Each structure stands twice: as C-alpha cells, then as structure tokens.
N, C-alpha and C positions, 0 to 999 in steps of 0.2 A: 313074527317077533317084533319087538320095538325097532323103530329106525333110529339112526343116528341123529336125524333132526329132531325127533322126539325127546331123545336123552339130552341133546343140546338145549332144547327148549325148556324142559323141566329144570335143568342145571342153571339156566339163566334166571329163570323165574325164582328159584329157591335162592340163588346168590343175592338177587335184589332184595327178597324179603329178609334174608337172615342178616344182612348188613343194614337193614332199616331198624332203627330203635323201636322195639316193642316189649311186651311183658317178659319174654324170655331172656332177652339181652339185659334189660334193666335189672331183672332178678339176679341173673348169674354175675353181673358186674358188681352190683351191691353186695352180694354174699361173698364174692371173692376179695373185695377191698376190705370189708368189715371183719371177716372171719378167716380169710386165707384162701390159698390155691386149693387145699385139700377139701374145704368145704365147698368151693365153687365146683370142684370136679365131682364130688358126691351129688350135689345139686343137678349137674349135668346128666348124670346117670338117671335121675328121675325124669329129666326132660326127654332123654332117649326113650325111656319106657313109654312116655306119652306118644312119641312118634309111632312107635310100634302098635300101640292101641289103634291109632288112626290107620295104620297100614293094614292091621288085620281086618278092620272093617271094610276098607277099599277092597281088598283081596277076596273078601267073602261075597262080594256081589254088589256093593253099593255103587261102584263105578259103572257097572253094566247098565244099572237103571237109568243113570244120568245120560249115558251115551245113546241108549236105545230109545228114549222117550224124547221126541222132538221138542216138545213144550217145556219140559223140565230142562233140557240142555240149553235152550234159548234163554229161559229165565236165570239159570245159574250163570250163563255167560255174561249176561248184562250185570248181574250182581257182582260177579267176580271183577269185571272191568271197573265198576263203579268203586269197588272197595280199594282196588289198586290205585285209582285216581285220588280217593281219600287219603291213602298212606302217602302218596306223592305230595299232596297239599301239606300233609302234617310234617313232612320232611322239609318242605320249601318255605312254609310260613315263618314270618318273623316271630322270634321268642320260642321256637320249638324246643322242646325238652331234650337235652342230651342224655343219652344212657350212661355216659361217663361222668355224670354228676350223681354219684350213687346215693341211695337213701341209707340211713343208719338202720341196721338190723341187729336185734340182740342174738347173741350166739345160740345155735341150736344143735342138738345131737344129730349124728349121721341119719337115723331113721327119719327124723323130721325134716332134715335137709332133702332127702330123697323124695318123701311124699310132697313137699311144697314144690320142689321141681317137676314132679308129675302133674300136680294139680294145675300149676301155673301153665304148663303146656296144653293140658287138655281144655283149659279155658281160654286158651289163646285164640282169638278170632282170626289172625292170620293164618294159623295152621288148619283151623276149621274150613276156612274158604279154600285154601290150597288143595285139600283133599276132596272137599265136596264139590267145588266149582272149577278149579283150574286143572288138576291132574287128569280127570277124565277126558278133557279136550286133546290130550296127546295119545289117546288110545284109539286104535283103529281095529274094530272087531274083524276086518277082512285079513288082518295079519295073525290071526291065531287067537289063542285063549285070552280073553279080557283079564282074567284073574292073573295070569302070568304076566301080562304087560303091567298090571297095576303093581305087582310085586317088584318087578325089575325098575319101574320108574320111581316107586316108593322108596326102594333101597338107594337109588341115585340120590334122592332128595335128603334121605337121612344121612347119607355119608357126607354130603356137603355141609348140612346143617351142624353135625357134631364136629367136623373138622374146624370149621370157622368159629363155632362157639367154644370149642376146647382151646383154640389159640387166644380167644378173647379172655377166657378164664385165666389162662397161664399168664397173660400180659395185662391183665386188667388194671393192676396198680400202676405199672408203668405207663400205660396209655392214658389213664385218668390224670396222672401228674403232668404228662406231655401235653395233653389237650386243654388242661386247665389254664396254661400259660400261653396257648396258641390258638385263639378263638378263630383265626383265619381257616386252620385245618378243619375245624368243626363246620364252618360254612361251606367249604369245598366238599366235605363228606355229604352234607345235607343236600346240596345242589346235585351232585352226582347221583346219589341214590334217588332223589326226586325225579330226575330226568330219565333214570333207568325204569322206575316204576310207571312213569307217565307213558313212556314208549311202549311198555308191556301192556298197559291197559288199552291202548289204541290198537296194537297188534291183536289182542284178545277180542275186542269188540268187532274187529273186521274179519276175524277167521270164520269160515264157513263150518257147517256141522260135517261130521264124518259121514261118508256116502251111505253107510248102513242106517244112519239115523234119518235119512232124508225121507 
C-alpha cells in the first residue's frame, strides 16, 4: 500500500499547487466575491466533480501506463518539472496577477455555476499535469495494486484541494479586502509559493524511476 512518504509528497505538491493562483482559485474567488459564498460553494462542487473525473481516469489504469513505460515516465517527469518551474516563475515575476483581484462576473443559476466549476477544473492545466505527470511518480507497483494506490493518493489530493478552496470561498471577500490594502502580504505569498514550487520542480527532476519501471 502507499507509504507515508508518498502521502506526504502528494500532500506537499498539492498544497503548493492549490495555494498558487490558477484557473480554479481565480474563478472561485471571483464568483464568491461577485455573487456570494453560496455561489462560490456551488462552483466548488463542480470543481470537486472535475477532480473525481481525473481520479477515475487514474484509477482505471492511466497511472499504470506512465509508471510502467520508462520513456513515458521520463518524458512526463521532465514535463512536470518544467511546468512547476513555469508556475514558480509566474508566482515570482513582477506584476504577477493576484487571484484576490477578482473579475466581475454576471450572476448565474446553480446549474451553470456547477458546470462552470466542472469545466474550469477539467481544463485546468495544473490538475492535468498533477494527475498525468506528478501523481504516478508516488506510486510503487511493488507495494500492491497501482489502482488502489492511485485512489488513495488521489483522495489525499482532493481532500487538501477542497479544504483549502473551501476556506478560500468562505473568506474570499475578507481576504480580497485585506490584501488589497496590504500588497506586502501578496508579495510574501508569491515568493513563498514560488520557492515551494521551484523546490518541488528540482526534487521532481532529480527523482529516479520506480524500480519496476527500470
């Protein structure tokens, strides 16, 4: 079964990703600020559904292919590290966009909110890279069913993502107001997340293949 190190690794990667402004965060903050917490939470349900779509694909055997095929594993590892470095640069570069400077959105009914949350997550490149390139590297075929490991690690990722995003939705208005008058806090958040993502990219690039993929 999965190791504590694998769970901790996935948790750290997901925490770095979920706290870095991206499509999900920007949409949820914008929706919560312009239409209220209820709209934000309905949108979050759509985001959650998108996570489970990715998890179903991984559990169905996608992760097995990437772990078992050395060339695919190496290519995806490089792609994943490069994408994490890109996110780190996006966080660190001057003039980076803050998720807490939300866009104006017209009010939408619950069904549309749910569907928009779902589509936003399904088209989110961070989540695609997470499940296609990053998650398989914490799976060790020698420790049992790859599908079961994918399920457990995916649920860890989803639990962290929904917890953090749920807190962001609930406190979006307060956070937007607080950060709008305190730009130093935004810079600290950007540098912290950029450093975490950069370190994760280096660790990912230097990590060897699972033994069974050798």
